[in-house]
C-alpha positions as CSV (number, residue, x, y, z in Angstrom):
1,M,-205.1,-211.0,47.4
2,K,-202.2,-209.0,49.0
3,L,-198.8,-210.6,49.3
4,S,-197.4,-210.8,52.7
5,L,-194.6,-208.4,53.6
6,S,-192.0,-211.2,53.7
7,R,-193.0,-212.4,50.2
8,R,-192.7,-208.9,48.8
9,L,-189.3,-208.5,50.4
10,F,-188.2,-211.9,49.1
11,G,-189.3,-210.9,45.6
12,N,-187.5,-207.6,45.8
13,C,-184.3,-209.2,47.1
14,L,-184.5,-211.9,44.4
15,A,-184.9,-209.2,41.7
16,S,-182.0,-207.2,43.1
17,S,-179.8,-210.2,43.3
18,F,-180.6,-211.1,39.7
19,L,-179.6,-207.5,38.5
20,V,-176.4,-207.5,40.5
21,T,-175.4,-210.9,39.3
22,S,-176.2,-210.0,35.7
23,F,-174.3,-206.8,35.9
24,S,-171.3,-208.4,37.5
25,S,-171.3,-211.2,34.9
26,F,-171.2,-208.5,32.2
27,A,-168.4,-206.6,34.0
28,D,-166.4,-209.9,34.5
29,E,-166.9,-210.7,30.8
30,K,-165.5,-207.2,29.8
31,S,-162.5,-207.5,32.3
32,N,-161.7,-211.0,30.8
33,Q,-161.3,-209.5,27.3
34,E,-157.8,-209.2,26.0
35,S,-156.3,-205.8,25.3
36,I,-155.2,-205.0,21.8
37,E,-151.6,-204.5,23.0
38,H,-151.4,-208.0,24.7
39,I,-152.4,-210.1,21.7
40,Q,-150.2,-213.2,21.8
41,R,-147.6,-213.2,19.0
42,S,-147.8,-216.0,16.6
43,S,-145.1,-218.7,16.8
44,S,-145.3,-219.0,13.0
45,P,-145.9,-215.6,11.3
46,F,-147.1,-215.8,7.7
47,L,-147.0,-213.5,4.7
48,L,-150.3,-211.7,4.1
49,P,-151.4,-212.4,0.6
50,P,-151.8,-209.3,-1.7
51,I,-155.6,-209.0,-1.2
52,E,-157.7,-206.3,-2.9
53,I,-160.6,-204.6,-1.0
54,A,-162.9,-201.8,-2.0
55,D,-162.7,-198.3,-0.6
56,S,-165.6,-195.9,0.1
57,S,-166.0,-195.1,-3.6
58,Q,-165.9,-198.9,-4.5
59,N,-162.4,-198.4,-6.0
60,P,-160.1,-201.4,-5.6
61,V,-157.3,-200.9,-3.0
62,S,-154.6,-203.5,-2.4
63,L,-153.6,-204.2,1.2
64,T,-150.0,-203.7,-0.1
65,H,-150.9,-200.0,0.2
66,W,-150.0,-200.4,3.9
67,R,-146.8,-202.3,3.3
68,D,-143.5,-201.0,4.8
69,K,-145.1,-200.1,8.2
70,P,-146.9,-202.1,10.9
71,F,-150.7,-201.9,10.8
72,L,-153.8,-203.5,12.3
73,L,-156.3,-205.2,10.0
74,H,-159.7,-205.5,11.6
75,L,-162.2,-207.9,10.0
76,W,-165.8,-207.5,11.0
77,A,-169.4,-207.9,9.7
78,T,-172.6,-206.0,10.0
79,W,-174.5,-209.1,11.1
80,C,-171.9,-209.9,13.9
81,G,-173.3,-208.8,17.3
82,P,-170.0,-208.5,19.1
83,C,-168.6,-206.4,16.2
84,R,-171.0,-203.6,16.8
85,Q,-169.7,-202.6,20.3
86,E,-166.1,-203.2,19.3
87,L,-166.5,-200.9,16.2
88,L,-167.7,-198.1,18.5
89,E,-164.5,-198.5,20.6
90,I,-162.3,-198.6,17.5
91,D,-164.1,-195.5,16.2
92,R,-163.3,-193.6,19.4
93,V,-159.6,-194.8,19.3
94,Y,-159.3,-193.9,15.6
95,Y,-160.4,-190.4,16.5
96,E,-158.0,-190.2,19.5
97,L,-155.0,-191.4,17.4
98,G,-155.2,-188.7,14.8
99,E,-152.5,-189.3,12.1
100,T,-151.6,-192.7,13.5
101,A,-155.2,-193.8,13.0
102,N,-154.4,-194.7,9.4
103,D,-152.6,-197.7,10.7
104,I,-156.0,-199.3,11.6
105,V,-157.7,-200.8,8.6
106,P,-161.3,-201.9,9.3
107,I,-162.8,-204.2,6.6
108,A,-166.5,-205.0,6.5
109,C,-166.6,-208.6,5.3
110,R,-169.6,-210.1,3.4
111,S,-171.7,-207.2,4.5
112,G,-172.5,-205.3,1.4
113,D,-171.1,-202.4,-0.6
114,A,-169.8,-199.1,0.7
115,E,-173.2,-197.4,0.7
116,K,-174.6,-200.1,2.9
117,I,-171.6,-199.8,5.3
118,R,-172.0,-196.0,5.4
119,G,-175.6,-196.5,6.4
120,Y,-174.6,-199.0,9.1
121,Y,-172.0,-196.6,10.4
122,K,-174.6,-193.9,10.6
123,Q,-177.1,-196.2,12.3
124,I,-174.8,-197.3,15.1
125,G,-173.0,-193.9,15.5
126,I,-169.6,-194.5,13.8
127,K,-168.2,-191.1,12.8
128,H,-164.5,-191.5,12.0
129,L,-163.7,-194.9,10.6
130,P,-163.0,-195.2,6.9
131,V,-165.1,-197.6,4.8
132,Y,-163.4,-200.6,3.3
133,T,-165.3,-203.7,2.1
134,D,-164.7,-207.2,1.0
135,Q,-168.1,-208.2,-0.3
136,G,-167.0,-211.5,-1.8
137,G,-165.2,-212.9,1.2
138,K,-161.8,-213.1,-0.6
139,I,-159.9,-212.3,2.7
140,D,-161.7,-215.2,4.5
141,R,-160.8,-217.6,1.7
142,D,-157.2,-216.5,1.4
143,L,-156.5,-216.5,5.1
144,Q,-158.2,-219.9,5.5
145,K,-155.9,-221.3,2.8
146,I,-152.9,-220.2,4.7
147,T,-153.9,-220.8,8.3
148,N,-156.5,-223.6,8.0
149,I,-158.6,-221.6,10.5
150,P,-162.2,-220.9,9.5
151,P,-163.3,-217.3,9.4
152,A,-164.6,-215.7,12.6
153,Y,-165.7,-212.2,13.4
154,P,-164.4,-210.0,14.8
155,T,-160.8,-210.8,13.9
156,T,-157.8,-208.5,14.3
157,L,-154.5,-209.2,12.7
158,I,-151.3,-207.4,13.5
159,I,-149.1,-207.1,10.4
160,N,-145.4,-206.0,10.6
161,S,-143.5,-203.9,8.0
162,Q,-142.5,-207.0,6.1
163,F,-146.2,-207.8,5.5
164,N,-146.2,-210.8,7.9
165,V,-149.1,-211.5,10.1
166,I,-147.4,-211.7,13.5
167,A,-150.5,-211.9,15.6
168,Q,-154.1,-212.9,15.2
169,H,-157.1,-212.7,17.6
170,S,-160.6,-213.9,16.8
171,E,-162.7,-212.4,19.5
172,E,-163.6,-209.0,20.9
173,L,-160.7,-206.9,22.2
174,L,-160.4,-204.0,24.5
175,W,-159.3,-201.0,22.4
176,S,-157.4,-198.0,23.6
177,A,-155.2,-195.4,21.9
178,N,-152.2,-196.4,24.0
179,G,-152.9,-200.1,23.4
180,V,-152.9,-199.5,19.6
181,R,-149.6,-197.5,19.8
182,N,-148.0,-200.2,21.9
183,A,-149.2,-203.0,19.5
184,L,-147.8,-201.1,16.5
185,K,-144.5,-200.4,18.3
186,N,-144.2,-204.1,19.3
187,A,-144.9,-205.1,15.7
188,A,-142.0,-202.9,14.5
189,L,-139.6,-204.9,16.7
């Protein structure tokens, strides 16, 4: 049985309306995300504990390696859906920043060793980010002791040159090279 012309038009309009609504909801969601440079400063900064992570060769590296200059600590996980798209943005920004990029420290939490993270990077198209891991979740436990906030991914922390966490954001962010430069400059104040 053939559908009448009005039914087909109604069906096409309904489908088009659904697509437009879905796309505009996605666009609104992206526009509502906070930019890295506008993360709200904490009213009570706290000292980052001297946590050890593993580098791409599984050698221990203390976060104190980045002491004496502001840096961004980005906690993410391979099993975190929102982390995937954000990592692609961070990878692009890391490349654009050149030497300043070393001020972004992405740490894969509870996601496996460096080999697994390298495989994940390859799978999703990450080309520039360094590999740092925290397999045992020590960062989560240490931060939760201090803040009483349960771990969430993705989480970005802005740390000043005195090793104080001055801002923390536990959701996706909009990343840009200028945004990172401004966030680091503001952290230096």
